[in-house]
All heavy atoms as an XYZ file, in Angstrom:
875
protein
N      20.151      9.934      5.242
C      18.998      9.538      4.469
C      19.505      9.052      3.121
O      20.387      9.660      2.539
C      18.034     10.731      4.270
C      16.904     10.360      3.356
C      17.523     11.231      5.595
N      18.922      7.968      2.639
C      19.293      7.475      1.315
C      18.356      8.069      0.276
O      17.149      7.960      0.384
C      19.218      5.961      1.268
C      19.446      5.428     -0.139
C      20.287      4.212     -0.294
N      21.544      4.328      0.400
C      22.153      3.300      0.974
N      21.641      2.114      0.940
N      23.297      3.465      1.590
N      18.925      8.708     -0.739
C      18.161      9.250     -1.844
C      17.723      8.081     -2.718
O      18.546      7.403     -3.320
C      19.026     10.231     -2.641
C      18.294     10.878     -3.788
O      17.389     10.295     -4.376
N      18.682     12.099     -4.109
N      16.409      7.830     -2.764
C      15.911      6.672     -3.491
C      16.051      6.810     -4.997
O      16.003      5.815     -5.714
C      14.440      6.369     -3.136
C      14.308      5.973     -1.686
C      13.541      7.530     -3.472
N      16.242      8.017     -5.489
C      16.365      8.211     -6.935
C      17.728      7.811     -7.466
O      17.841      7.216     -8.525
C      16.055      9.658     -7.290
C      14.600      9.981     -7.029
C      14.231     11.349     -7.536
N      12.822     11.574     -7.271
C      12.341     12.603     -6.631
N      13.149     13.541     -6.208
N      11.059     12.718     -6.425
N      18.797      8.151     -6.705
C      20.132      7.818     -7.211
C      20.913      6.887     -6.288
O      22.037      6.514     -6.602
C      20.941      9.086     -7.506
C      21.210      9.933     -6.272
O      21.071      9.430     -5.138
O      21.582     11.104     -6.456
N      20.326      6.499     -5.149
C      20.973      5.544     -4.249
C      22.053      6.121     -3.369
O      22.683      5.404     -2.602
N      22.298      7.448     -3.446
C      23.339      8.054     -2.621
C      22.800      8.422     -1.246
O      21.636      8.745     -1.102
C      23.890      9.311     -3.299
C      24.686      9.005     -4.556
C      25.340     10.235     -5.155
N      24.323     11.254     -5.411
C      24.553     12.554     -5.340
N      25.748     13.005     -5.038
N      23.594     13.413     -5.588
N      23.694      8.378     -0.264
C      23.343      8.827      1.076
C      23.505     10.338      1.140
O      24.468     10.901      0.617
C      24.245      8.177      2.134
C      23.941      6.697      2.310
O      22.827      6.288      1.961
O      24.807      5.972      2.804
N      22.533     11.006      1.772
C      22.528     12.455      1.894
C      22.437     12.791      3.376
O      21.586     12.272      4.082
C      21.316     13.061      1.149
C      21.281     14.563      1.300
C      21.327     12.657     -0.316
N      23.336     13.646      3.848
C      23.318     14.067      5.238
C      22.185     15.065      5.444
O      22.063     16.046      4.722
C      24.653     14.717      5.618
C      24.796     15.162      7.066
C      24.650     13.987      8.014
C      26.132     15.834      7.268
N      21.337     14.803      6.448
C      20.203     15.666      6.740
C      20.245     16.003      8.218
O      20.297     15.111      9.063
C      18.864     14.968      6.411
C      17.684     15.830      6.809
C      18.796     14.595      4.941
N      20.244     17.308      8.530
C      20.156     17.737      9.923
C      18.712     17.657     10.370
O      17.821     18.160      9.685
C      20.642     19.179     10.092
C      22.152     19.282     10.121
O      22.797     18.298     10.507
O      22.665     20.354      9.761
N      18.475     17.024     11.510
C      17.132     16.930     12.067
C      17.179     17.523     13.458
O      17.998     17.129     14.285
C      16.650     15.463     12.143
C      15.281     15.384     12.774
C      16.652     14.842     10.752
N      16.301     18.484     13.696
C      16.252     19.127     14.999
C      14.860     18.937     15.569
O      13.869     19.200     14.897
C      16.547     20.613     14.860
C      16.581     21.353     16.175
C      16.758     22.822     15.924
C      18.104     23.251     16.444
N      18.316     24.679     16.310
N      14.766     18.430     16.780
C      13.478     18.287     17.442
C      13.429     19.270     18.588
O      14.360     19.369     19.378
C      13.267     16.861     17.969
O      14.304     16.547     18.881
C      13.272     15.852     16.837
N      12.348     20.021     18.650
C      12.188     20.986     19.719
C      10.755     20.964     20.199
O       9.835     20.692     19.439
C      12.517     22.415     19.259
O      11.648     22.743     18.186
C      13.963     22.544     18.824
N      10.579     21.249     21.468
C       9.252     21.392     22.017
C       8.470     20.110     22.181
O       7.275     20.150     22.396
N       9.094     18.960     22.060
C       8.387     17.701     22.220
C       8.373     17.333     23.694
O       9.397     17.328     24.357
C       9.046     16.584     21.385
C       8.983     16.949     19.917
C       8.378     15.258     21.651
C       9.765     16.028     19.029
N       7.184     17.027     24.192
C       7.042     16.689     25.600
C       6.440     15.292     25.731
O       5.533     14.926     24.991
C       6.113     17.683     26.300
C       6.559     19.124     26.176
S       8.040     19.501     27.097
C       7.359     19.688     28.718
N       6.938     14.524     26.670
C       6.385     13.223     27.000
C       6.224     13.172     28.500
O       7.180     13.408     29.243
C       7.302     12.069     26.517
C       6.768     10.737     26.986
C       7.423     12.100     24.999
N       5.012     12.885     28.962
C       4.718     12.845     30.391
C       5.141     14.136     31.094
O       5.655     14.115     32.203
C       5.390     11.641     31.054
C       4.783     10.334     30.616
O       3.596     10.300     30.250
O       5.511      9.334     30.641
N       4.955     15.272     30.428
C       5.220     16.564     31.039
C       6.677     16.964     31.118
O       7.019     17.967     31.718
N       7.572     16.204     30.515
C       8.998     16.530     30.548
C       9.539     16.536     29.125
O       9.014     15.863     28.256
C       9.756     15.498     31.386
N      10.615     17.310     28.872
C      11.197     17.299     27.529
C      11.598     15.884     27.132
O      12.134     15.132     27.930
C      12.422     18.201     27.672
C      12.122     19.072     28.846
C      11.300     18.215     29.777
N      11.303     15.533     25.900
C      11.611     14.197     25.402
C      13.031     14.144     24.864
O      13.549     15.125     24.348
C      10.622     13.827     24.298
C      10.771     12.402     23.824
O      11.146     11.546     24.635
O      10.512     12.144     22.642
N      13.629     12.979     24.940
C      14.981     12.784     24.430
C      15.016     12.708     22.915
O      16.079     12.679     22.324
C      15.553     11.484     25.001
O      14.817     10.380     24.490
N      13.845     12.658     22.269
C      13.807     12.539     20.817
C      13.394     11.160     20.348
O      13.100     10.954     19.196
N      13.329     10.197     21.240
C      12.951      8.844     20.833
C      11.449      8.729     20.580
O      11.030      8.071     19.654
C      13.375      7.820     21.873
C      14.888      7.701     21.952
C      15.331      6.498     22.734
N      14.677      5.276     22.370
C      15.015      4.480     21.362
N      16.005      4.802     20.575
N      14.373      3.358     21.129
N      10.629      9.320     21.412
C       9.184      9.276     21.219
C       8.789     10.505     20.431
O       8.740     11.585     20.968
C       8.456      9.256     22.560
C       8.775      8.025     23.343
O       8.719      6.934     22.807
N       9.115      8.185     24.596
N       8.459     10.322     19.181
C       8.264     11.450     18.293
C       6.797     11.786     18.046
O       6.475     12.463     17.104
C       8.964     11.168     16.962
C      10.461     11.064     17.105
S      11.207     12.530     17.787
C      10.927     13.666     16.472
N       5.894     11.299     18.857
C       4.508     11.675     18.726
C       3.800     11.491     20.045
O       4.339     10.911     20.963
C       3.823     10.906     17.616
C       3.647      9.429     17.902
C       3.107      8.720     16.703
O       3.666      8.802     15.638
N       2.039      8.031     16.848
N       2.588     12.001     20.175
C       1.910     11.954     21.459
C       1.711     10.547     21.968
O       1.466      9.631     21.200
C       0.551     12.601     21.169
C       0.696     13.282     19.875
C       1.805     12.615     19.144
N       1.806     10.423     23.260
C       1.631      9.130     23.892
C       0.228      8.584     23.674
O       0.016      7.378     23.679
C       1.943      9.266     25.380
C       2.201      7.978     26.072
C       2.727      8.233     27.443
C       3.014      6.918     28.124
N       3.644      7.101     29.394
N      -0.764      9.439     23.460
C      -2.138      8.983     23.327
C      -2.356      8.062     22.127
O      -3.237      7.229     22.159
C      -3.095     10.170     23.264
O      -2.844     10.945     22.130
N      -1.573      8.204     21.075
C      -1.701      7.288     19.942
C      -1.163      5.905     20.281
O      -1.659      4.916     19.777
C      -0.959      7.827     18.722
C      -1.629      8.965     17.980
C      -0.709      9.514     16.911
C      -2.928      8.513     17.375
N      -0.134      5.864     21.097
C       0.424      4.583     21.513
C       1.436      4.002     20.556
O       1.609      2.791     20.506
N       2.116      4.850     19.790
C       3.122      4.349     18.864
C       4.324      5.274     18.845
O       4.215      6.463     19.080
C       2.552      4.227     17.457
N       5.474      4.684     18.558
C       6.696      5.435     18.322
C       6.944      5.376     16.820
O       6.761      4.334     16.200
C       7.886      4.809     19.085
O       7.563      4.786     20.468
C       9.159      5.589     18.872
N       7.337      6.525     16.238
C       7.517      6.578     14.792
C       8.853      7.201     14.433
O       9.517      7.807     15.269
C       6.395      7.412     14.133
O       6.450      8.739     14.631
C       5.024      6.811     14.389
N       9.212      7.046     13.164
C      10.413      7.671     12.639
C      10.170      8.076     11.190
O       9.230      7.591     10.554
C      11.611      6.730     12.732
C      11.498      5.499     11.854
C      12.619      4.496     12.051
O      13.327      4.567     13.071
O      12.790      3.632     11.168
N      11.011      8.947     10.688
C      10.927      9.382      9.304
C      11.202      8.205      8.375
O      12.095      7.398      8.618
C      11.948     10.499      9.042
C      12.038     11.029      7.623
C      10.738     11.722      7.224
C      13.207     11.982      7.491
N      10.430      8.115      7.302
C      10.617      7.065      6.298
C      10.259      7.662      4.934
O       9.867      8.827      4.844
C       9.721      5.875      6.612
N      10.390      6.857      3.890
C      10.032      7.294      2.553
C       9.196      6.227      1.873
O       9.413      5.032      2.061
C      11.290      7.596      1.721
C      12.002      8.823      2.218
C      12.973      8.727      3.192
C      11.666     10.074      1.732
C      13.612      9.853      3.682
C      12.294     11.206      2.212
C      13.272     11.094      3.180
N       8.226      6.669      1.084
C       7.357      5.775      0.323
C       7.152      6.401     -1.053
O       6.690      7.535     -1.153
C       6.017      5.597      1.042
C       5.023      4.756      0.295
C       5.241      3.398      0.118
C       3.872      5.320     -0.247
C       4.332      2.616     -0.570
C       2.956      4.549     -0.934
C       3.189      3.195     -1.097
O       2.291      2.414     -1.782
N       7.539      5.682     -2.073
C       7.435      6.162     -3.459
C       8.092      7.531     -3.641
O       7.556      8.418     -4.285
C       5.991      6.186     -3.914
C       5.386      4.809     -3.999
C       4.017      4.846     -4.575
N       3.525      3.474     -4.715
C       2.307      3.172     -5.075
N       1.438      4.123     -5.350
N       1.942      1.921     -5.165
N       9.233      7.709     -2.996
C      10.002      8.939     -3.133
C       9.502     10.104     -2.303
O      10.055     11.191     -2.374
N       8.468      9.904     -1.504
C       7.904     10.963     -0.661
C       8.120     10.631      0.813
O       8.110      9.460      1.201
C       6.404     11.114     -0.925
C       6.048     11.488     -2.346
C       6.487     12.883     -2.723
O       6.447     13.781     -1.856
O       6.871     13.087     -3.892
N       8.281     11.671      1.623
C       8.439     11.469      3.059
C       7.150     10.908      3.648
O       6.051     11.237      3.217
C       8.801     12.783      3.743
N       7.318     10.040      4.639
C       6.202      9.418      5.355
C       6.673      9.159      6.786
O       7.769      9.572      7.163
C       5.780      8.123      4.668
N       5.862      8.462      7.561
C       6.205      8.139      8.940
C       6.074      6.632      9.114
O       5.036      6.052      8.775
C       5.276      8.891      9.921
C       5.502      8.431     11.339
C       5.494     10.390      9.816
N       7.122      6.000      9.626
C       7.122      4.557      9.857
C       6.888      4.274     11.333
O       7.543      4.859     12.198
C       8.459      3.950      9.434
C       8.550      2.460      9.664
C       9.894      1.934      9.228
C      10.021      0.449      9.472
N      11.347     -0.036      9.063
N       5.960      3.361     11.621
C       5.692      2.948     12.997
C       6.775      1.945     13.407
O       6.962      0.918     12.755
C       4.288      2.316     13.121
C       4.055      1.795     14.529
C       3.223      3.331     12.725
N       7.493      2.259     14.491
C       8.570      1.385     14.954
C       8.200      0.607     16.210
O       8.832     -0.393     16.510
C       9.856      2.192     15.229
O       9.570      3.192     16.203
C      10.375      2.828     13.948
N       7.188      1.089     16.936
C       6.748      0.394     18.150
C       5.305      0.771     18.435
O       4.927      1.923     18.265
C       7.627      0.781     19.333
C       7.300      0.059     20.618
C       8.239      0.463     21.732
C       7.868     -0.262     23.018
N       8.717      0.148     24.115
N       4.503     -0.207     18.865
C       3.107      0.036     19.217
C       2.866     -0.501     20.622
O       3.225     -1.638     20.925
C       2.142     -0.647     18.226
C       0.690     -0.418     18.629
C       2.387     -0.163     16.813
N       2.278      0.314     21.475
C       1.970     -0.093     22.840
C       0.722     -0.975     22.818
O      -0.314     -0.562     22.279
C       1.732      1.149     23.738
C       1.306      0.735     25.132
C       2.968      2.023     23.770
N       0.805     -2.187     23.384
C      -0.381     -3.053     23.427
C      -1.551     -2.352     24.124
O      -1.385     -1.686     25.133
C       0.095     -4.265     24.242
C       1.582     -4.263     24.076
C       1.978     -2.810     23.994
N      -2.742     -2.486     23.546
C      -3.941     -1.892     24.122
C      -4.139     -0.420     23.807
O      -5.142      0.167     24.195
N      -3.202      0.211     23.111
C      -3.285      1.631     22.767
C      -4.295      1.828     21.628
O      -4.693      0.870     20.966
C      -1.917      2.147     22.340
O      -1.544      1.545     21.110
N      -4.697      3.086     21.379
C      -5.590      3.333     20.237
C      -5.029      2.806     18.917
O      -5.770      2.240     18.116
C      -5.721      4.859     20.221
C      -5.544      5.261     21.647
C      -4.486      4.312     22.172
N      -3.737      2.975     18.688
C      -3.135      2.442     17.462
C      -3.266      0.924     17.395
O      -3.634      0.372     16.354
C      -1.657      2.828     17.373
C      -1.443      4.220     16.802
O      -2.418      4.832     16.340
O      -0.291      4.685     16.812
N      -2.947      0.255     18.488
C      -3.019     -1.204     18.512
C      -4.455     -1.676     18.262
O      -4.685     -2.616     17.493
C      -2.494     -1.741     19.838
N      -5.423     -1.029     18.908
C      -6.830     -1.417     18.723
C      -7.299     -1.205     17.290
O      -8.167     -1.920     16.802
C      -7.722     -0.642     19.693
C      -7.537     -1.059     21.141
C      -8.603     -0.471     22.061
N      -8.715      0.976     21.980
C      -8.039      1.848     22.725
N      -7.192      1.400     23.643
N      -8.217      3.148     22.584
N      -6.700     -0.242     16.595
C      -7.079      0.046     15.206
C      -6.347     -0.846     14.207
O      -6.596     -0.765     13.011
C      -6.815      1.510     14.884
N      -5.425     -1.675     14.689
C      -4.709     -2.577     13.793
C      -3.390     -2.055     13.273
O      -2.788     -2.646     12.378
N      -2.916     -0.933     13.822
C      -1.607     -0.409     13.424
C      -0.533     -1.314     14.031
O      -0.564     -1.604     15.226
C      -1.412      1.042     13.913
C      -2.479      1.964     13.308
C      -0.005      1.544     13.617
C      -2.367      2.183     11.825
N       0.407     -1.754     13.215
C       1.486     -2.622     13.675
C       2.832     -2.034     13.283
O       2.911     -1.132     12.452
C       1.350     -4.032     13.064
O       1.365     -3.914     11.635
C       0.065     -4.713     13.512
N       3.889     -2.567     13.881
C       5.242     -2.123     13.547
C       5.494     -2.330     12.059
O       5.101     -3.341     11.487
C       6.265     -2.887     14.376
C       6.198     -2.542     15.844
C       7.155     -3.363     16.692
O       8.012     -4.079     16.137
O       7.033     -3.283     17.920
N       6.131     -1.347     11.438
C       6.480     -1.430     10.028
C       5.517     -0.700      9.107
O       5.861     -0.388      7.970
N       4.316     -0.426      9.582
C       3.340      0.290      8.756
C       3.814      1.720      8.519
O       4.366      2.356      9.413
C       1.944      0.253      9.415
C       1.325     -1.119      9.176
C       1.040      1.358      8.891
C      -0.066     -1.283      9.694
N       3.591      2.213      7.306
C       3.926      3.583      6.956
C       2.653      4.425      6.970
O       1.651      4.058      6.350
C       4.552      3.655      5.564
C       5.842      2.873      5.357
C       6.303      3.010      3.917
C       6.911      3.340      6.306
N       2.696      5.544      7.673
C       1.572      6.477      7.709
C       1.835      7.551      6.665
O       2.855      8.241      6.721
C       1.398      7.078      9.109
C       1.128      5.950     10.117
C       0.280      8.120      9.119
C       1.130      6.402     11.565
N       0.914      7.670      5.708
C       1.078      8.584      4.583
C       0.289      9.872      4.772
O       0.768     10.950      4.408
C       0.635      7.897      3.290
C       1.204      6.493      3.048
C       0.566      5.876      1.825
C       2.705      6.542      2.942
N      -0.929      9.767      5.318
C      -1.798     10.926      5.520
C      -2.557     10.761      6.831
O      -2.830      9.640      7.258
C      -2.825     11.066      4.391
C      -2.248     11.427      3.062
C      -3.359     11.599      2.034
C      -2.780     11.977      0.679
N      -3.858     12.187     -0.299
N      -2.919     11.897      7.419
C      -3.789     11.917      8.596
C      -4.887     12.930      8.332
O      -4.602     14.094      8.033
C      -3.008     12.288      9.856
N      -6.127     12.462      8.389
C      -7.292     13.304      8.101
C      -7.136     14.060      6.781
O      -7.413     15.246      6.684
C      -7.577     14.259      9.262
C      -8.052     13.514     10.487
O      -8.509     12.372     10.393
N      -7.947     14.133     11.637
N      -6.621     13.351      5.773
C      -6.512     13.895      4.430
C      -5.270     14.716      4.138
O      -5.041     15.097      3.005
N      -4.462     14.983      5.155
C      -3.268     15.805      4.974
C      -2.019     14.920      4.956
O      -1.835     14.069      5.826
C      -3.162     16.827      6.106
C      -2.002     17.758      5.962
C      -1.943     18.768      7.085
C      -0.688     19.606      6.932
N      -0.389     20.381      8.104
N      -1.142     15.139      3.973
C       0.106     14.370      3.900
C       0.916     14.548      5.171
O       0.996     15.646      5.722
C       0.936     14.813      2.697
O       0.286     14.464      1.511
N       1.525     13.465      5.619
C       2.352     13.460      6.821
C       3.788     13.195      6.394
O       4.102     12.119      5.899
C       1.875     12.381      7.815
C       0.445     12.655      8.262
C       2.813     12.282      9.009
C       0.252     13.954      9.017
N       4.654     14.197      6.557
C       6.033     14.084      6.096
C       7.027     13.829      7.217
O       8.192     13.566      6.957
C       6.435     15.353      5.345
N       6.573     13.895      8.489
C       7.483     13.611      9.602
C       6.669     13.367     10.865
O       5.479     13.672     10.910
C       8.492     14.751      9.788
C       7.835     16.066     10.124
O       7.142     16.182     11.133
N       8.040     17.070      9.279
N       7.298     12.800     11.893
C       6.578     12.492     13.129
C       5.927     13.707     13.791
O       4.857     13.590     14.390
C       7.656     11.882     14.027
C       8.610     11.247     13.069
C       8.659     12.228     11.912
N       6.531     14.881     13.688
C       5.930     16.069     14.292
C       4.612     16.441     13.617
O       3.683     16.915     14.281
C       6.905     17.244     14.264
C       8.038     17.062     15.244
O       7.905     16.391     16.260
N       9.176     17.646     14.937
N       4.514     16.246     12.316
C       3.253     16.518     11.619
C       2.167     15.552     12.070
O       0.997     15.929     12.174
C       3.446     16.458     10.103
C       4.214     17.637      9.563
C       4.358     17.620      8.048
O       3.794     16.713      7.389
O       5.028     18.515      7.523
N       2.538     14.317     12.359
C       1.569     13.357     12.889
C       1.108     13.799     14.276
O      -0.072     13.727     14.595
C       2.161     11.951     12.928
C       1.222     10.854     13.418
C      -0.027     10.762     12.524
C       1.952      9.522     13.455
N       2.036     14.288     15.081
C       1.680     14.807     16.410
C       0.690     15.953     16.302
O      -0.282     16.022     17.061
C       2.936     15.294     17.149
O       3.791     14.237     17.442
N       0.923     16.853     15.376
C       0.028     17.988     15.193
C      -1.348     17.520     14.715
O      -2.371     18.016     15.172
C       0.627     18.996     14.206
C      -0.240     20.199     13.945
C      -0.513     21.066     15.166
O       0.150     20.921     16.214
O      -1.427     21.905     15.075
N      -1.386     16.572     13.806
C      -2.664     16.042     13.331
C      -3.442     15.413     14.482
O      -4.659     15.598     14.592
C      -2.432     15.021     12.218
N      -2.759     14.711     15.364
C      -3.416     14.107     16.526
C      -3.930     15.194     17.450
O      -5.046     15.123     17.964
C      -2.442     13.184     17.263
C      -3.080     12.376     18.379
C      -3.114     13.102     19.706
O      -2.298     14.014     19.915
O      -3.975     12.770     20.532
N      -3.156     16.247     17.646
C      -3.527     17.317     18.568
C      -4.803     18.029     18.117
O      -5.645     18.361     18.937
C      -2.382     18.325     18.673
C      -2.599     19.374     19.763
C      -1.488     20.407     19.788
N      -1.490     21.280     18.628
C      -2.366     22.274     18.420
N      -3.316     22.507     19.273
N      -2.272     23.027     17.338
N      -4.972     18.234     16.831
C      -6.131     18.973     16.331
C      -7.270     18.050     15.863
O      -8.262     18.521     15.342
C      -5.733     19.938     15.186
C      -4.713     20.946     15.663
C      -5.239     19.185     13.969
N      -7.156     16.775     16.098
C      -8.083     15.790     15.535
C      -9.445     15.716     16.204
O     -10.357     15.124     15.655
C      -7.458     14.402     15.589
O      -7.405     13.961     16.934
N      -9.577     16.270     17.398
C     -10.834     16.166     18.155
C     -11.194     14.712     18.452
O     -12.365     14.332     18.444
C     -11.966     16.869     17.436
C     -11.703     18.328     17.259
C     -12.840     19.011     16.590
N     -12.443     20.369     16.288
C     -13.270     21.305     15.936
N     -14.539     21.049     15.819
N     -12.825     22.507     15.678
N     -10.175     13.888     18.661
C     -10.405     12.510     19.086
C     -10.621     11.493     17.993
O     -10.810     10.320     18.272
N     -10.598     11.915     16.736
C     -10.784     10.988     15.617
C      -9.701     11.223     14.572
O      -9.538     12.346     14.099
C     -12.147     11.187     14.966
C     -13.316     10.916     15.872
C     -13.474      9.445     16.186
O     -13.268      8.580     15.334
N     -13.833      9.144     17.414
N      -8.991     10.178     14.220
C      -7.998     10.265     13.148
C      -8.337      9.252     12.067
O      -8.706      8.118     12.367
C      -6.593      9.948     13.668
C      -5.785     11.067     14.272
C      -4.449     10.535     14.768
C      -5.561     12.190     13.301
N      -8.199      9.676     10.828
C      -8.331      8.773      9.701
C      -6.962      8.756      9.021
O      -6.538      9.774      8.483
C      -9.419      9.253      8.754
C      -9.690      8.282      7.632
C     -10.890      8.691      6.801
O     -12.024      8.475      7.253
O     -10.654      9.244      5.712
N      -6.294      7.621      9.093
C      -4.935      7.508      8.565
C      -4.920      6.726      7.265
O      -5.502      5.640      7.174
C      -4.031      6.792      9.577
C      -3.909      7.410     10.965
C      -3.012      6.540     11.833
C      -3.391      8.827     10.888
N      -4.258      7.283      6.256
C      -3.957      6.541      5.037
C      -2.606      5.885      5.288
O      -1.627      6.586      5.566
C      -3.858      7.471      3.833
C      -5.182      8.099      3.449
O      -6.011      8.333      4.344
O      -5.373      8.356      2.257
N      -2.566      4.553      5.206
C      -1.346      3.820      5.539
C      -0.972      2.861      4.414
O      -1.800      2.491      3.583
C      -1.498      3.039      6.869
C      -1.844      3.974      8.021
C      -2.528      1.945      6.761
N       0.293      2.463      4.436
C       0.797      1.418      3.549
C       1.358      0.316      4.428
O       2.185      0.578      5.309
C       1.893      1.946      2.619
C       2.561      0.860      1.821
C       1.894      0.242      0.774
C       3.846      0.447      2.128
C       2.508     -0.773      0.044
C       4.459     -0.560      1.404
C       3.788     -1.170      0.357
N       0.887     -0.912      4.207
C       1.360     -2.065      4.966
C       2.326     -2.855      4.086
O       1.899     -3.512      3.133
C       0.181     -2.941      5.376
C       0.579     -4.087      6.276
O       1.793     -4.389      6.395
O      -0.321     -4.690      6.876
N       3.636     -2.777      4.375
C       4.604     -3.477      3.523
C       4.504     -5.003      3.596
O       4.961     -5.691      2.700
C       5.963     -2.986      4.028
C       5.707     -2.367      5.341
C       4.276     -1.994      5.415
N       3.867     -5.533      4.646
C       3.759     -6.995      4.763
C       2.863     -7.580      3.680
O       3.067     -8.712      3.253
C       3.250     -7.401      6.149
O       1.896     -7.007      6.320
N       1.857     -6.812      3.239
C       0.998     -7.310      2.161
C       0.963     -6.353      0.965
O       0.177     -6.547      0.048
C      -0.423     -7.566      2.677
C      -1.092     -6.330      3.232
O      -0.667     -5.207      2.996
N      -2.148     -6.542      3.992
N       1.797     -5.291      1.039
C       1.964     -4.316     -0.033
C       0.642     -3.645     -0.415
O       0.377     -3.396     -1.579
C       2.639     -4.941     -1.245
C       3.950     -5.627     -0.888
C       4.846     -5.936     -2.036
N       5.164     -4.847     -2.923
C       6.069     -3.883     -2.685
N       6.714     -3.870     -1.561
N       6.305     -2.952     -3.576
N      -0.186     -3.334      0.604
C      -1.466     -2.700      0.332
C      -1.605     -1.384      1.065
O      -1.141     -1.238      2.203
C      -2.611     -3.614      0.759
C      -2.734     -4.836     -0.109
C      -3.975     -5.636      0.239
O      -4.705     -5.335      1.178
N      -4.230     -6.689     -0.524
N      -2.244     -0.435      0.400
C      -2.622      0.818      1.044
C      -4.039      0.669      1.561
O      -4.868     -0.019      0.928
C      -2.559      1.981      0.046
C      -1.158      2.335     -0.366
C      -1.097      3.543     -1.285
O      -1.976      4.416     -1.194
O      -0.152      3.601     -2.097
N      -4.326      1.303      2.708
C      -5.685      1.246      3.250
C      -5.904      2.454      4.145
O      -4.964      3.200      4.471
C      -5.924     -0.044      4.021
C      -5.026     -0.231      5.239
C      -5.281     -1.570      5.918
C      -4.329     -1.777      7.089
N      -4.567     -3.037      7.757
N      -7.131      2.663      4.554
C      -7.501      3.730      5.472
C      -7.849      3.096      6.805
O      -8.599      2.113      6.860
C      -8.694      4.544      4.928
C      -9.149      5.579      5.955
C      -8.326      5.216      3.618
N      -7.285      3.650      7.886
C      -7.523      3.155      9.234
C      -8.105      4.295     10.053
O      -7.552      5.386     10.079
C      -6.206      2.651      9.884
C      -6.438      2.227     11.313
C      -5.597      1.541      9.060
N      -9.232      4.036     10.724
C      -9.847      5.042     11.587
C      -9.480      4.739     13.036
O      -9.579      3.584     13.476
C     -11.359      5.029     11.398
C     -11.747      5.493     10.018
C     -13.235      5.548      9.845
C     -13.538      6.018      8.425
N     -14.953      6.231      8.209
N      -9.047      5.794     13.748
C      -8.619      5.645     15.128
C      -9.406      6.601     16.009
O      -9.463      7.794     15.741
C      -7.113      5.933     15.280
C      -6.296      4.958     14.428
C      -6.686      5.880     16.745
C      -4.818      5.215     14.462
N     -10.001      6.048     17.063
C     -10.668      6.868     18.085
C      -9.705      7.011     19.252
O      -9.232      6.027     19.796
C     -11.961      6.192     18.537
N      -9.394      8.248     19.615
C      -8.445      8.508     20.697
C      -9.153      8.607     22.029
O     -10.269      8.955     22.141
C      -7.676      9.787     20.408
C      -6.911      9.770     19.093
C      -6.332     11.142     18.812
C      -5.818      8.737     19.125
């Protein structure tokens, strides 16, 4: 991870446990529930941890809501999201509705996106 304050690289151990995809242990590539339809990774925005969308499945809830590759997810239902597992948990307890605070680097704007699962 690159420390944005001083530009140095910092070694960070990341351990993923208990992640399941299609009923089998995941290799770590898909870091959130399949129902959202996106693959994410850890990112940083204004010095804070966030989640970056790296892939969106066409026709998925994320795609229908306008989520595209490169978007940073900052909050889900009002709670800060610091890693892909926190996004998974927010989806799990969402009761089918997620309100995401996102940053779109293509137009440098923050916005709120509502997703029906």
